[in-house]
Each structure stands twice: as structure tokens, then as C-alpha cells.
C-alpha positions in Angstrom: -9.7 19.4 8.0 -7.3 22.1 8.9 -10.1 24.4 9.9 -11.7 21.8 12.1 -8.5 20.9 13.7 -7.8 24.5 14.5 -11.3 24.9 16.0 -11.1 21.7 18.1 -7.4 20.9 18.9 -4.7 23.2 17.6 -5.5 26.9 17.4 -3.2 28.6 14.7 -2.4 25.3 13.0 -2.7 26.9 9.5 0.2 29.3 10.4 2.4 26.4 11.2 2.0 24.6 7.9 4.6 25.3 5.2 3.5 22.8 2.5 0.1 21.2 1.8 -0.2 18.3 -0.6 -3.2 16.3 -1.6 -3.7 13.1 -3.6 -6.7 11.5 -5.2 -7.2 8.3 -7.1 -6.1 10.2 -10.2 -2.8 10.9 -8.5 -2.3 7.3 -7.6 -3.2 6.2 -11.2 -0.7 8.7 -12.6 2.2 7.6 -10.5 1.5 3.9 -10.1 -0.7 3.0 -13.1 -2.9 1.0 -10.7 -6.4 0.3 -12.1 -8.7 3.2 -11.3 -6.1 4.7 -8.9 -6.3 1.8 -6.5 -4.1 2.3 -3.4 -4.7 -1.0 -1.8 -4.4 -3.4 -4.7 -7.2 -5.8 -5.3 -10.5 -5.4 -3.4 -10.2 -5.7 0.3 -12.9 -8.3 0.9 -13.1 -11.5 2.9 -12.8 -13.7 -0.1 -9.7 -11.8 -1.3 -7.9 -11.5 2.1 -4.5 -12.7 3.2 -4.6 -16.5 2.4 -6.6 -16.0 -0.8 -4.2 -13.3 -2.3 -1.8 -14.1 -5.1 1.3 -15.8 -3.7 4.6 -13.8 -3.6 6.5 -16.8 -5.0 5.4 -17.4 -8.6 5.7 -20.6 -10.7 8.3 -18.8 -12.8 11.7 -19.6 -11.3 13.3 -16.4 -9.9 10.2 -14.3 -10.2 8.7 -13.0 -6.9 6.0 -10.4 -6.2 5.9 -7.8 -3.4 3.3 -5.1 -3.1 -0.3 -4.2 -2.4 -1.6 -6.6 -5.0 -0.2 -9.7 -3.5 0.0 -11.4 -0.1 -0.7 -10.3 2.6 -2.6 -7.3 1.0 -2.8 -3.6 0.6 -2.0 -0.6 2.7 1.3 0.6 4.1 1.7 -2.3 6.6 0.7 -4.9 4.1 3.2 -3.7 1.5 6.0 -3.7 4.1 5.1 -7.2 5.2 4.9 -8.3 1.6 8.5 -7.0 1.0 9.8 -8.8 4.1 7.9 -12.0 3.3 9.2 -12.0 -0.3 12.8 -11.5 0.9 12.4 -14.4 3.3 11.1 -16.6 0.4 14.1 -15.6 -1.8 16.6 -16.4 0.9 14.8 -19.7 1.5 14.9 -20.6 -2.2 18.6 -19.6 -2.5 19.4 -21.9 0.4 
């Protein structure tokens, strides 16, 4: 990627980089324990999208979920929204 970017967009990019870091599914598995290093939680399919995901509010009083495995789904944006949504549910339940 760096080589291609240097050729097409930013000559000398390599000399500007101080740190390079790479992650693989093994990296994700090591740090998160997610099955097979999953970074987006459950499969991102039509039958497992938004409304079909596990709810953030559980049947156990006081237990809420927020993350890539629940609603609305995986990815950076999904996890941020899950946190916000779960917070809203907690505040709603606390009255």
C-alpha cells in the first residue's frame, strides 16, 4: 500500500512514516477474544442486520449490552451508536 501510494499520490511517503502497525484476525482474537478474530461481531447479513440483532436491553434487570455483537451492529460507527443507544436505555429505565 505504501509503495502504491508513493507511486500514485504522495512521493516520499515512506520517509514520512515513523511507525507502522498491522493487525490481522489473529490480533483481534488475541485482544478481544472474539470468535475467529471477528471485528464486526456477528455476520453482517440481511437476516442479521439492525432490527434483527440482539437487543441492548436484556431481560436481566440492570444488564445492558453495547458493542459490535448487539444492536445496531459492527464497525466503528455501529459500536459508537450502540454505546449511545445503551446509555439512552439506561437513563430511560432509571427514570
